[in-house]
N, C-alpha and C positions, 0 to 999 in steps of 0.2 A: 814415748821413745819410738824411733823409726828403726826397724830391724829387717835385714835381708837374710833369709835362710836359704842356703844352697843344699838341696836334698829334701825330697818329700816322702822318704820312706817312713818306717815306724818312728824313728827318733825325731826326724824333721817334723813329721805330723804332730807328734806329742809336744814338741817345743812350740810350734805354731799355735796349737790349741791353747796351751797355757798362756802364752804371751798375748794372743788376741783376746782372750777372755778378760784380760786386765786393761783392755782398751789401748794396747800398743798398736802402732801402725806397722803391720807385718806384710812382707812380700816373700813369696816362696818361688824358687827356681828349681826345675828338674827337667831332665831330658826325656822323661816319660810323659806323653800327653795324658795317659790314663791316670797317673798319680796326680798330675796338676789339676785335671778336671775334678777328681775326687776331693781334693783339698779345697778347691774353690767352691764346690757345691755344698760342703759341710761346715766350713769355717768362714768367718768374716775376715778373709785375707785376699790379697791379690796373688795371682799365680802366672808364671811365665814359663813356656816350654823353651828349653835351650841348655847350653853347657854353662855350668855355674862359674867357670873360670874365664869365660870369654868377656872381654871388656864391653862389647856392644850389648850383651845380654844384661850384664850388671848395670850398665847405664840405663837401659829400659826399666830395670827393676828399681831405679832410684837410688843407686849406691852413692851418688854425689851428695845426697841429703841424709844418708843413713848414719845413725849413731853407732850401729854395731852390725857386723856380718858374722853369721854362724854357719860354718861349712861342715856339714855332716853327711856328705854323699858317701857312697860305698868305697870310694877310692881315696887313699891318703894323699896321693899326688895332686888330685883335683882340688882337695880341700886346702892344701898348702898353697897352690898357685892362686886359687881364688882369694886367699888372704893377701898374697903378695900384690895381686892386681888391685884389690880394694885399697891397699895402702899406697901403692905407687901412683895410681891414676886418680883415685877418688878420695884419698886421704881420710878413710873411715877410721874413727878414733879407736874403736875396740874390735879386735879380730879374734874369733874363736874357731878352732879347728879340731875335728876328730881325727886322731892319728892312731891307727891300730898296730902297725908294724913296730915291734919292740926295738928294732935296730935303730930307728930314728930317735929313740928315747934313752939310749944308753948315756950314762953320766959323762963320758969323755966327749960326747957330741953335744953337750948342753948349750954351747954357744950357737948352734945351728939356728935356733929360733929367736935370736936376738934381733933388735931393730935394724942392725946393719946387714943382716943376712936374710933370713925369712921372718918378717915382722909379724909374729903371731903372739898375741897377749896371753891367751889361755889355750893350753893343750888338753884335750880330753882323750884319755885312753880307756875305752870301755873295758878291756881285759883287766887293766890294773884297778880301775874304780870298782868294778863288780867283784873282782877277785878279793880285794880288801874288804868289801862288804861281807862276802861269804866267810872270810876268816874271822871277822868281828862277830858275826852271828854264831859261828862255831865255838868261839871262845866263851860265849855266854849262853849256854843252853838254858832254855826257859824264857828267853827274850825272843819275840817274833821279829822285832826290828831294833836296830841299834845305830846310833850316830854319835860322834864325838864332837864336843865343842870346847872352847877355851883351852886349846893346846892339849886336849885329851883329859883335862881335869874334871870336866862335866860331861855326862852322857844323857841322852834321851833314849829310853828303852820302852818298847811296847810289850806289855805282859798280859797273857791270857788269864782271865780270872775264871778258874774252874769251880766246880761245885764245892770242892773241899778247901777253896781259898779262905784262909783265916780272917781276912779283912772284908769279906763280902757282908753287905748290910750294915757296915760301920760308916757313920758320917765322916767325911773327909776331915772335918775340923777335929774330930775325936782321935784321928790317927796321930795328929800332932801331940795330943795330950798323952796318948799311949806310948809314943816313941819320941820324946822331946828332943833327943840328941840325933835323930835320924835326919840326915840331909837329903831328903827326897820330897818332891811335890808332884801330885797327880795334876797334870795340866790339860789332859784331853781324854775323852772316853768315846769309844765306838760301841754303840748299842743298837742291835737290830738293824744294822746297815747304816745308821746315822751317826755322824761324828759331831760332838759338841764339847765346849769348854765348861767344866763343872764349877759350881760354887761350893763354898765351905760346907753348906748343909746337905749337899748331894751325897749319895753313897753308891758304892759299887754293887753290881749284881752279877750273879753267875752268868757266864757267857759274854761278859764285857771284855773289850780289849782296852787296857789302861795305858796311856802314854805318861811316863813318869820321868821327870828330870831329876838326876841324882848325882851326887859327888862320886868321883871315880872309886874312892876307897870304900864306899858303902854299897856298891852295886850288888855284891853277893848277899849282903844282909837284906837288902831290899827285896831281891828275888825270893829269899827264904821267907820273909814276912808275907809275901804274896803266895806262898805255897809251892815254890819251885826250888828244889834242892838238887837238881840234876848235876851230876859230875861232868867235868869237861871230857871230851871224847879222846880216847887213847887209840881206838881202832876206827878208821874211816875208810869208806868205799866211795870213790868218785866215779860217777857214770859220765863218760865223755872226756876224751883226751885232747880236745881242741885247745885254743889259746888260753881260755879261762881255766879249764881243768888242769892244764899243764902248769899254769901260774900258781894255782892253789896248791897243787902237789909239791912243787918246788919250795913254796913258802913254808909248808908244813915240815919238810925236811930241814930247812934252814932255821926255823924259829921254834919248833916244838919237838925236841929231841925224843920225848917219850911217846910221841904219837906215830903210829905206823899207818901208812895209806896204801890202798890198792886202787888202781885205775882200770876201768873197763872201757875199751875203745873198739868200736865196730870195724873201722877201716884197718886192714892188716898193715899196709905200708905206714900209716900214721902211728900205729901201735909200736912197730919196730923202731921208728924214728924217735919217738919220745922215750922209749925204754932206755935208750942210750944217754938220756939227759939226767936220769935219776941214779942215786946211789943205793937207797934203801927201799924205794917204792916199787912195788910189783905191778906190772902191766899185764892185764888179761885181754886177749883179743876175742871179741864176741859182742853179742847184743845184751844190753842191760835189761831187756825184756825176756831174756832166756833164763828160766829158773835154774837150769843147771849151771850157768855161768855165775849167777848170784850165789848159789850154794858153794861153788868152787872158791868164791871170794869170802867164804865164811860169813855170809850176811847175818846168820843167826847170832854170831858173836860180835857183830859190829855195833859200835856206839852210835855212829852217824852215817847215813847214806846221803850223799850230795849229788843230785842229778844236774849236770851242766852241759847236756847236749844242746844242739841248736834246734831241737824239736820239742815244743811244749808238751805235746801229747806223750812223747817218750819219757820226758821228765816226770810227768804226773803218774803215768802208769808204772814206771819202774820204782818210784817211791812207794806207791800203794802196794806193789808186789813185795818190796823189801820189808815193809811194815808187817805184811801178812806172814812173811817168813821169819819174823822175830827180831828185825832190826829195831833198836830202841828209839832212834829219832831220825827224821828225814827232812831234807831241804831241797826245794826245786827251783830251778831258774825258769822264770816265766816271762816271755816277751809280751804276751797278751794279758793285760790286767783283768780282763773279764773272767779269767780262770781263778782269780784269787779266792772267791767264796767257795768255789768247787773244791779246791785243794784242802780247805779247812774242813769241809764236810767229809772228805776222804781220809781224814786223820793225818794229813801231811802237816808237820809241825811249823814250818815256815817257808817263805818263798822270797826270792829276790827278783826285782824287775829292773833290767838294765836301763830301760827308758827312764824310769823314775830316778835312778842314780845319776844318769846323764843330765836330766833336767835340773836336778838339785845343784849340780856343779855349775850349770849355766846361770841359774837364778841368782847365785851369789854375785854375779857381775852385772846383772840386770837391775837388781834392787838399788834404789836411790838411798842416800844417807850412808852412814858408816856401817854397812852390813858386812860382817866378817865371815859369816857362815850361814848356809841355808840347807835345809833338808825337807823335801816335799814328801808328804805322807798321804796315804789313801788316794793315790792317783791324782794328787794335786788339791785335795779337799782342804788341806791345812799345811802349815809349814812350821818347822822348828827353826828359829832364827837366833843368831848371835849378833848383837849390834853393840857398837861402842858409843858411849855417851860422851858428847863433847860439851865444852863449857856453855855453848849456846843452845843446847838441847833443852826443851821445856821440862824435861824430867829432872834435871840436875838441881839439887838443893831443896827438893821437896819430898816429904814423906810419901810413900806409895799410896797411903789412904787418901791423900789429897789430889792424886793424879787421876784424871777422868779417863781411865782405860775403857775402850769400847767393849761391849759384850762380845765374846768370841776371842778375847786375848787374855793370856795369863802369864805372869812372870814366874819362871821356874827356879832361876838361880842368878846370882851375881858373882862375877869373878873379879876380885879386887886385890891387886898387889900379890898375885900368886896364891890367894886364899879364896875358897868357895864359901859364899854366904847364902843362907836360905832366907828368902825375903818374908817379911811380915808387914803389917800396916805402918809400923813405925820406921821401917828401913828407909834411909835417905840415899838416893843414888848420887854418886860423886862423879865429877869429870874424870874420864879415863876408865870408868867401870865398863866391863863387858857384860851385857845383860842377855840372858838366854830366855827367850819367850816362845810360847806356842800360840799361833794365830790361825784362825779359820781364813780360808782363801779371800773372802770378801772383806777382810779386815786388815790385810797386809799393807795396803796403801796408807792406812792410818798409822800403822807401826812405823812406816818409812818417815812419815812426817814428824814423829816423836824423836827421831834420830837424825833429822835433816841438818845439813851444814848451812848456817845462815851467812849472809854477806859480812856480818860483824866479825865472823871468825877470821876473815882475811884482813 
C-alpha cells in the first residue's frame, strides 16, 4: 500500500514507523526540515519539506499513485484542505484527517465531511478517542488496558498478575476445567518485557501482564478470578483541564451520576473558562505538583487520580505524589511510550498513550480483508483484531483444530448472531462470524490473508 502522511510530529512519526515496518510504501510531508530529516534518518520512508495541503508538494510526494492520505499536522484546517486537494486533484481513494476542534464534530454539522463537501473518509479526534479510552479504563479498575469489539459485546483487557493472583502457576488449559462456564481466553502474555502468545500448557507467573478476551457480561467475574476486586471510582481528581480533561469531566457528569470529579488546572484563565462548563464538577486553580492543592482536592479520599496535562513528567510525578498521599488508584496520560515501564515501577496503575490510540484507529482502515476493528498494544508489538469471515475465507466450514494458524496468533472469541462463543478445537467458523484474535505484529499479514476477499466473492 502506498501512503502519504502529512505531519511528522509524534503521531505522524508513530504512524510512519508502524506502516513502514510492514513494508508499506510511505512518504511523509512536513514544513519542518528538522522533523523531515529525523524521520528520513531513522525510518525507511521518503520525506519532503513543504506544506502538506499544497498540490505541488503532494504531487512530489506521489499523491497521484497513493492509496491513502493521512493528514495529522497540528492544524485542523491544513488536514482538511490536504484531504480535499488529495480528493479533487489526485483522486486518492482513502482520506484520513485529524480534527481536534470539537466545533467541527458537532452532530448537526455531520454533513460537513461528506463526499460533496469535505471528502474525508475517517475523522480522528484525539480528545474524543483518548477521553473514551480513559473513561473505559476508569470503569474497569484492575484492567491496565481495555478495548471493545463486536459492538461492545466482547472486550480485550490487560490484567496485571500480582503475587496474590489466584491463577498464578495454573496451566491455562486447567483454567477451562476450573471455570467451564467462563467466557474468557488468555490470548497474550507480557513477561520480563517480552510479549508472546501462550499455548494451553503455559501458565501465568507473578509479574505477568495477561491479555484476556472476555464476554462483556463476565468482565467483573474475570477480574475477580485474577485477584482484582476493585470498586468503581466514586471520587475522581483530574489533573489538567485541557480538551481531554474537560471532555472526561463532562462525560463523568453526564454518564456517572454517583461519581464526583474535581479538576486541577494550572492556567487561571482556562480554569475560570472551564468552570462555567460544569454543573457539579469543582475546578481548582493551581499545580498538580503542589501538595497543598492535592490535599485541597481531598486526594487522600480520592478513588482515582487521572493526570491528563500535556506534560508527561507532570503526569508521572503528580500521580506518584497522589499515590504517596493516599490516593487509591492513578492513571497517567503519556505521549512518550518509553515511560511505560517507569510508571509501572513507580506504582502508577495504568497509562494511556494518545499515539497508540490514534494508530489503532488508522490501522482499521489500512488492514486488508474484512477487518472491522484493530487495537495496537505494547507500542505496536501486537494487535487485537476483529475480522469478519466471508464465504470465501479459508477459515469457513473448518474446525479450528484443522486451521493452520501461525505461531503468534490466537482466537479469543467468535461473535455470531449477537451471541458470544468461546472457541475450542471443534468450533467451526461460519460465514458472517466476527472473529476476535490476538496477533503479534509480524503475524498480522497472515491474519489478513485468512480474511481476504477473493474474486469469487464478486
